[in-house]
Short mmCIF file of the C-alpha atoms (twelve columns), coordinates in Angstrom:
data_MODEL
# 
_entry.id   MODEL 
# 
loop_
_atom_site.group_PDB 
_atom_site.id 
_atom_site.type_symbol 
_atom_site.label_atom_id 
_atom_site.label_alt_id 
_atom_site.label_comp_id 
_atom_site.label_asym_id 
_atom_site.label_seq_id 
_atom_site.Cartn_x 
_atom_site.Cartn_y 
_atom_site.Cartn_z 
_atom_site.pdbx_PDB_model_num 
ATOM 1   C CA . MET A 1   -23.802 -22.931 -13.205 1 
ATOM 2   C CA . ARG A 2   -27.456 -23.109 -12.319 1 
ATOM 3   C CA . LYS A 3   -29.909 -24.474 -14.819 1 
ATOM 4   C CA . ARG A 4   -32.861 -22.293 -15.710 1 
ATOM 5   C CA . ASN A 5   -35.602 -24.780 -16.398 1 
ATOM 6   C CA . ARG A 6   -38.759 -22.763 -15.662 1 
ATOM 7   C CA . THR A 7   -40.627 -20.441 -18.035 1 
ATOM 8   C CA . ILE A 8   -42.606 -17.303 -17.207 1 
ATOM 9   C CA . THR A 9   -44.914 -15.857 -19.855 1 
ATOM 10  C CA . ILE A 10  -46.119 -12.250 -19.704 1 
ATOM 11  C CA . ARG A 11  -48.371 -10.140 -21.878 1 
ATOM 12  C CA . CYS A 12  -47.526 -6.596  -22.899 1 
ATOM 13  C CA . THR A 13  -48.395 -4.021  -25.537 1 
ATOM 14  C CA . ASP A 14  -46.292 -3.570  -28.662 1 
ATOM 15  C CA . ASP A 15  -44.894 -0.369  -27.182 1 
ATOM 16  C CA . GLU A 16  -43.941 -2.057  -23.889 1 
ATOM 17  C CA . TYR A 17  -42.368 -4.934  -25.812 1 
ATOM 18  C CA . GLU A 18  -40.207 -2.559  -27.859 1 
ATOM 19  C CA . ARG A 19  -39.205 -0.532  -24.789 1 
ATOM 20  C CA . ILE A 20  -38.174 -3.649  -22.843 1 
ATOM 21  C CA . HIS A 21  -36.170 -5.002  -25.787 1 
ATOM 22  C CA . SER A 22  -34.554 -1.605  -26.279 1 
ATOM 23  C CA . LYS A 23  -33.506 -1.384  -22.621 1 
ATOM 24  C CA . ALA A 24  -32.097 -4.909  -22.647 1 
ATOM 25  C CA . LYS A 25  -30.113 -4.116  -25.791 1 
ATOM 26  C CA . ARG A 26  -28.892 -0.799  -24.346 1 
ATOM 27  C CA . HIS A 27  -27.686 -2.666  -21.240 1 
ATOM 28  C CA . LYS A 28  -26.036 -5.274  -23.503 1 
ATOM 29  C CA . GLN A 29  -27.980 -8.109  -21.912 1 
ATOM 30  C CA . SER A 30  -30.219 -10.854 -23.175 1 
ATOM 31  C CA . LEU A 31  -33.910 -10.189 -22.709 1 
ATOM 32  C CA . SER A 32  -34.108 -13.002 -20.160 1 
ATOM 33  C CA . ASP A 33  -31.187 -11.699 -18.081 1 
ATOM 34  C CA . PHE A 34  -32.492 -8.127  -18.183 1 
ATOM 35  C CA . ILE A 35  -35.992 -9.085  -17.052 1 
ATOM 36  C CA . LEU A 36  -34.689 -11.368 -14.296 1 
ATOM 37  C CA . ARG A 37  -32.355 -8.690  -12.964 1 
ATOM 38  C CA . SER A 38  -35.135 -6.097  -13.076 1 
ATOM 39  C CA . ALA A 39  -37.690 -8.359  -11.419 1 
ATOM 40  C CA . LEU A 40  -35.310 -9.522  -8.700  1 
ATOM 41  C CA . ASP A 41  -34.296 -5.962  -7.784  1 
ATOM 42  C CA . LYS A 42  -30.731 -6.458  -8.884  1 
ATOM 43  C CA . LYS A 43  -28.924 -3.287  -9.810  1 
ATOM 44  C CA . ILE A 44  -28.291 -2.946  -13.556 1 
ATOM 45  C CA . VAL A 45  -25.265 -0.816  -14.321 1 
ATOM 46  C CA . VAL A 46  -23.863 0.116   -17.715 1 
ATOM 47  C CA . ALA A 47  -20.510 1.870   -17.677 1 
ATOM 48  C CA . ASP A 48  -20.199 3.328   -21.163 1 
ATOM 49  C CA . GLY A 49  -16.637 4.132   -22.143 1 
ATOM 50  C CA . LEU A 50  -15.060 1.561   -19.865 1 
ATOM 51  C CA . ASN A 51  -13.509 -0.371  -22.760 1 
ATOM 52  C CA . GLU A 52  -11.733 2.746   -24.011 1 
ATOM 53  C CA . VAL A 53  -10.450 3.567   -20.525 1 
ATOM 54  C CA . ALA A 54  -9.136  0.007   -20.098 1 
ATOM 55  C CA . LYS A 55  -7.381  0.282   -23.462 1 
ATOM 56  C CA . GLN A 56  -5.695  3.525   -22.388 1 
ATOM 57  C CA . GLN A 57  -4.649  2.016   -19.050 1 
ATOM 58  C CA . LYS A 58  -3.039  -0.925  -20.878 1 
ATOM 59  C CA . ALA A 59  -1.150  1.454   -23.170 1 
ATOM 60  C CA . ILE A 60  0.185   3.415   -20.183 1 
ATOM 61  C CA . GLY A 61  1.224   0.142   -18.526 1 
ATOM 62  C CA . ARG A 62  3.065   -0.989  -21.666 1 
ATOM 63  C CA . ASN A 63  4.905   2.341   -21.818 1 
ATOM 64  C CA . LEU A 64  5.963   2.034   -18.176 1 
ATOM 65  C CA . ASN A 65  7.073   -1.554  -18.750 1 
ATOM 66  C CA . GLN A 66  9.205   -0.536  -21.738 1 
ATOM 67  C CA . ILE A 67  10.812  2.253   -19.709 1 
ATOM 68  C CA . ALA A 68  11.559  -0.159  -16.850 1 
ATOM 69  C CA . MET A 69  13.080  -2.726  -19.209 1 
ATOM 70  C CA . LEU A 70  15.338  -0.128  -20.839 1 
ATOM 71  C CA . ALA A 71  16.425  1.162   -17.419 1 
ATOM 72  C CA . HIS A 72  17.247  -2.363  -16.209 1 
ATOM 73  C CA . GLU A 73  19.293  -2.986  -19.369 1 
ATOM 74  C CA . GLY A 74  21.274  0.183   -18.664 1 
ATOM 75  C CA . ARG A 75  20.153  1.723   -21.958 1 
ATOM 76  C CA . LEU A 76  18.190  4.456   -20.206 1 
ATOM 77  C CA . HIS A 77  19.506  6.807   -17.548 1 
ATOM 78  C CA . SER A 78  17.121  9.748   -17.568 1 
ATOM 79  C CA . VAL A 79  13.405  9.835   -18.403 1 
ATOM 80  C CA . ARG A 80  10.870  12.619  -18.813 1 
ATOM 81  C CA . LEU A 81  7.523   11.221  -17.765 1 
ATOM 82  C CA . ASP A 82  5.479   14.398  -18.367 1 
ATOM 83  C CA . GLU A 83  3.430   12.928  -21.222 1 
ATOM 84  C CA . LEU A 84  2.859   9.646   -19.404 1 
ATOM 85  C CA . VAL A 85  1.750   11.466  -16.253 1 
ATOM 86  C CA . GLU A 86  -0.705  13.565  -18.296 1 
ATOM 87  C CA . GLN A 87  -2.116  10.422  -19.932 1 
ATOM 88  C CA . HIS A 88  -2.520  8.871   -16.506 1 
ATOM 89  C CA . LYS A 89  -4.348  11.963  -15.208 1 
ATOM 90  C CA . SER A 90  -6.680  11.874  -18.209 1 
ATOM 91  C CA . VAL A 91  -7.506  8.203   -17.765 1 
ATOM 92  C CA . THR A 92  -8.003  8.643   -14.016 1 
ATOM 93  C CA . ALA A 93  -10.441 11.489  -14.703 1 
ATOM 94  C CA . ALA A 94  -12.345 9.245   -17.122 1 
ATOM 95  C CA . VAL A 95  -12.567 6.510   -14.474 1 
ATOM 96  C CA . CYS A 96  -13.898 9.064   -11.975 1 
ATOM 97  C CA . GLU A 97  -16.581 10.187  -14.443 1 
ATOM 98  C CA . ILE A 98  -17.662 6.592   -15.032 1 
ATOM 99  C CA . ALA A 99  -17.764 5.989   -11.265 1 
ATOM 100 C CA . LYS A 100 -20.071 9.006   -10.812 1 
ATOM 101 C CA . VAL A 101 -22.507 7.592   -13.356 1 
ATOM 102 C CA . VAL A 102 -22.434 4.118   -11.812 1 
ATOM 103 C CA . LYS A 103 -23.312 5.433   -8.325  1 
# 
C-alpha cells in the first residue's frame, strides 16, 4: 500500500465546501479519496442497490444448493423451479438496471 505523505491545501467558499463534502458522502468515500479521484480523472461510480441485489443472488444460490443436496440424497425426485426462475429473472433485471446507470 502506498503511503500518502504529501498535503495539498485549497480554498473554497462555504457553499463549495458543503457541496464537495456532500458528494464525497453520497459516493461513500472519504473526502481525500473523492478529491483525489476527481482531480486525477478517475471515474467515480456509485451503484445504488447493489447490496440488495447481491443479497437476493445469495438467497437464490442457497435455494439451488438445498435442492441439489436433497436430490443427491435421493429425498427429492421432482422439482418445480418456477418461483426460483422468476426470482432469478427479477435479480437479473435489477443487475441490468444498475449496469445502465454505471455506464
